[in-house]
NUKOLLUM-877510 format. One record per residue: x, y negated, z negated of N, C-alpha, C in turn. Coordinates in steps of 0.2 Angstrom, whole numbers, plus 5000, padded with zeros to 4 digits. Example, Ala and Ser with C-alpha at 12.3 -4.5 7.8 and 13.67 -1.06 7.14 Angstrom:
<pts>
<n.x->5066, n.y->5028, n.z->4961, ca.x->5062, ca.y->5022, ca.z->4961, c.x->5066, c.y->5016, c.z->4961>
<n.x->5064, n.y->5011, n.z->4965, ca.x->5068, ca.y->5005, ca.z->4964, c.x->5064, c.y->5000, c.z->4961>
</pts>
This chain:
<pts>
<n.x->4985, n.y->4986, n.z->4954, ca.x->4978, ca.y->4988, ca.z->4949, c.x->4978, c.y->4995, c.z->4949>
<n.x->4979, n.y->4998, n.z->4943, ca.x->4980, ca.y->5005, ca.z->4940, c.x->4971, c.y->5007, c.z->4938>
<n.x->4971, n.y->5015, n.z->4943, ca.x->4966, ca.y->5019, ca.z->4945, c.x->4967, c.y->5024, c.z->4943>
<n.x->4961, n.y->5028, n.z->4942, ca.x->4963, ca.y->5037, ca.z->4939, c.x->4959, c.y->5040, c.z->4946>
<n.x->4959, n.y->5044, n.z->4949, ca.x->4957, ca.y->5047, ca.z->4956, c.x->4951, c.y->5049, c.z->4952>
<n.x->4946, n.y->5052, n.z->4955, ca.x->4937, ca.y->5053, ca.z->4954, c.x->4940, c.y->5061, c.z->4953>
<n.x->4942, n.y->5064, n.z->4959, ca.x->4945, ca.y->5070, ca.z->4960, c.x->4947, c.y->5074, c.z->4954>
<n.x->4954, n.y->5071, n.z->4954, ca.x->4961, ca.y->5076, ca.z->4950, c.x->4962, c.y->5073, c.z->4945>
<n.x->4960, n.y->5065, n.z->4942, ca.x->4961, ca.y->5062, ca.z->4938, c.x->4969, c.y->5060, c.z->4936>
<n.x->4972, n.y->5060, n.z->4942, ca.x->4978, ca.y->5056, ca.z->4942, c.x->4977, c.y->5049, c.z->4942>
<n.x->4981, n.y->5047, n.z->4936, ca.x->4982, ca.y->5038, ca.z->4938, c.x->4988, c.y->5037, c.z->4945>
<n.x->4986, n.y->5030, n.z->4947, ca.x->4990, ca.y->5030, ca.z->4951, c.x->4990, c.y->5021, c.z->4955>
<n.x->4993, n.y->5017, n.z->4956, ca.x->4993, ca.y->5009, ca.z->4958, c.x->4987, c.y->5008, c.z->4965>
<n.x->4985, n.y->5004, n.z->4968, ca.x->4981, ca.y->5005, ca.z->4973, c.x->4982, c.y->4995, c.z->4973>
<n.x->4981, n.y->4994, n.z->4979, ca.x->4980, ca.y->4985, ca.z->4979, c.x->4974, c.y->4984, c.z->4983>
<n.x->4969, n.y->4991, n.z->4986, ca.x->4965, ca.y->4990, ca.z->4990, c.x->4958, c.y->4990, c.z->4986>
<n.x->4951, n.y->4988, n.z->4986, ca.x->4946, ca.y->4990, ca.z->4984, c.x->4943, c.y->4995, c.z->4989>
<n.x->4941, n.y->5001, n.z->4985, ca.x->4935, ca.y->5004, ca.z->4988, c.x->4936, c.y->5012, c.z->4983>
<n.x->4933, n.y->5017, n.z->4986, ca.x->4934, ca.y->5023, ca.z->4982, c.x->4941, c.y->5025, c.z->4979>
<n.x->4941, n.y->5025, n.z->4973, ca.x->4948, ca.y->5028, ca.z->4967, c.x->4950, c.y->5036, c.z->4971>
<n.x->4953, n.y->5037, n.z->4974, ca.x->4955, ca.y->5045, ca.z->4975, c.x->4964, c.y->5042, c.z->4976>
<n.x->4967, n.y->5046, n.z->4974, ca.x->4976, ca.y->5046, ca.z->4975, c.x->4977, c.y->5048, c.z->4982>
<n.x->4972, n.y->5051, n.z->4987, ca.x->4976, ca.y->5053, ca.z->4992, c.x->4970, c.y->5056, c.z->4996>
<n.x->4973, n.y->5056, n.z->5003, ca.x->4968, ca.y->5059, ca.z->5010, c.x->4965, c.y->5065, c.z->5007>
<n.x->4969, n.y->5068, n.z->5002, ca.x->4966, ca.y->5076, ca.z->5001, c.x->4959, c.y->5076, c.z->4996>
<n.x->4963, n.y->5074, n.z->4992, ca.x->4956, ca.y->5070, ca.z->4987, c.x->4950, c.y->5069, c.z->4990>
<n.x->4953, n.y->5063, n.z->4994, ca.x->4946, ca.y->5057, ca.z->4997, c.x->4942, c.y->5065, c.z->4999>
<n.x->4947, n.y->5069, n.z->5005, ca.x->4943, ca.y->5074, ca.z->5008, c.x->4939, c.y->5078, c.z->5006>
<n.x->4941, n.y->5081, n.z->4999, ca.x->4940, ca.y->5086, ca.z->4994, c.x->4929, c.y->5082, c.z->4991>
<n.x->4933, n.y->5077, n.z->4990, ca.x->4925, ca.y->5074, ca.z->4988, c.x->4920, c.y->5074, c.z->4993>
<n.x->4923, n.y->5070, n.z->4999, ca.x->4918, ca.y->5072, ca.z->5001, c.x->4916, c.y->5079, c.z->5005>
<n.x->4918, n.y->5084, n.z->5004, ca.x->4918, ca.y->5090, ca.z->5005, c.x->4910, c.y->5093, c.z->5000>
<n.x->4912, n.y->5091, n.z->4995, ca.x->4906, ca.y->5092, ca.z->4989, c.x->4900, c.y->5089, c.z->4990>
<n.x->4899, n.y->5082, n.z->4992, ca.x->4897, ca.y->5076, ca.z->4995, c.x->4892, c.y->5084, c.z->5000>
<n.x->4896, n.y->5083, n.z->5006, ca.x->4893, ca.y->5088, ca.z->5010, c.x->4890, c.y->5093, c.z->5010>
<n.x->4893, n.y->5098, n.z->5004, ca.x->4890, ca.y->5104, ca.z->5003, c.x->4885, c.y->5104, c.z->4996>
<n.x->4883, n.y->5097, n.z->4997, ca.x->4876, ca.y->5096, ca.z->4990, c.x->4878, c.y->5096, c.z->4983>
<n.x->4887, n.y->5099, n.z->4982, ca.x->4888, ca.y->5097, ca.z->4974, c.x->4886, c.y->5092, c.z->4970>
<n.x->4886, n.y->5088, n.z->4972, ca.x->4884, ca.y->5080, ca.z->4970, c.x->4876, c.y->5078, c.z->4973>
<n.x->4873, n.y->5077, n.z->4968, ca.x->4868, ca.y->5073, ca.z->4969, c.x->4863, c.y->5069, c.z->4969>
<n.x->4860, n.y->5064, n.z->4973, ca.x->4856, ca.y->5057, ca.z->4970, c.x->4851, c.y->5059, c.z->4965>
<n.x->4848, n.y->5059, n.z->4961, ca.x->4843, ca.y->5060, ca.z->4956, c.x->4837, c.y->5055, c.z->4959>
<n.x->4830, n.y->5059, n.z->4960, ca.x->4826, ca.y->5057, ca.z->4964, c.x->4821, c.y->5061, c.z->4967>
<n.x->4814, n.y->5059, n.z->4967, ca.x->4810, ca.y->5063, ca.z->4970, c.x->4811, c.y->5067, c.z->4978>
<n.x->4811, n.y->5073, n.z->4976, ca.x->4814, ca.y->5078, ca.z->4982, c.x->4809, c.y->5076, c.z->4989>
<n.x->4813, n.y->5078, n.z->4993, ca.x->4812, ca.y->5072, ca.z->5003, c.x->4812, c.y->5080, c.z->5005>
<n.x->4804, n.y->5080, n.z->5011, ca.x->4805, ca.y->5087, ca.z->5016, c.x->4806, c.y->5086, c.z->5021>
<n.x->4809, n.y->5089, n.z->5022, ca.x->4814, ca.y->5090, ca.z->5030, c.x->4808, c.y->5089, c.z->5034>
<n.x->4810, n.y->5089, n.z->5042, ca.x->4808, ca.y->5089, ca.z->5046, c.x->4802, c.y->5098, c.z->5046>
<n.x->4805, n.y->5101, n.z->5045, ca.x->4803, ca.y->5110, ca.z->5047, c.x->4798, c.y->5110, c.z->5043>
<n.x->4797, n.y->5105, n.z->5036, ca.x->4794, ca.y->5108, ca.z->5030, c.x->4789, c.y->5103, c.z->5032>
<n.x->4790, n.y->5097, n.z->5034, ca.x->4781, ca.y->5092, ca.z->5037, c.x->4777, c.y->5097, c.z->5044>
<n.x->4783, n.y->5099, n.z->5047, ca.x->4779, ca.y->5102, ca.z->5054, c.x->4773, c.y->5107, c.z->5049>
<n.x->4780, n.y->5111, n.z->5045, ca.x->4773, ca.y->5117, ca.z->5042, c.x->4769, c.y->5116, c.z->5038>
<n.x->4766, n.y->5109, n.z->5035, ca.x->4762, ca.y->5107, ca.z->5032, c.x->4756, c.y->5107, c.z->5036>
<n.x->4759, n.y->5103, n.z->5044, ca.x->4754, ca.y->5099, ca.z->5045, c.x->4751, c.y->5106, c.z->5051>
<n.x->4755, n.y->5111, n.z->5051, ca.x->4752, ca.y->5118, ca.z->5054, c.x->4746, c.y->5121, c.z->5049>
<n.x->4746, n.y->5121, n.z->5044, ca.x->4744, ca.y->5123, ca.z->5038, c.x->4736, c.y->5119, c.z->5038>
<n.x->4734, n.y->5114, n.z->5039, ca.x->4729, ca.y->5110, ca.z->5040, c.x->4725, c.y->5111, c.z->5045>
</pts>
């Protein structure tokens, strides 16, 4: 199956089904982008535990 790498755009051949990355480097670059919050999923903001604690302290 011919795929295009999501990170660098390189076309490559792959037999496995999964996220289309041409190399371990591209896979890790994509993971790093998610970890640094470069990519985000649209939706309502979610409060973290510190924000929830501050809200309850103010009441």
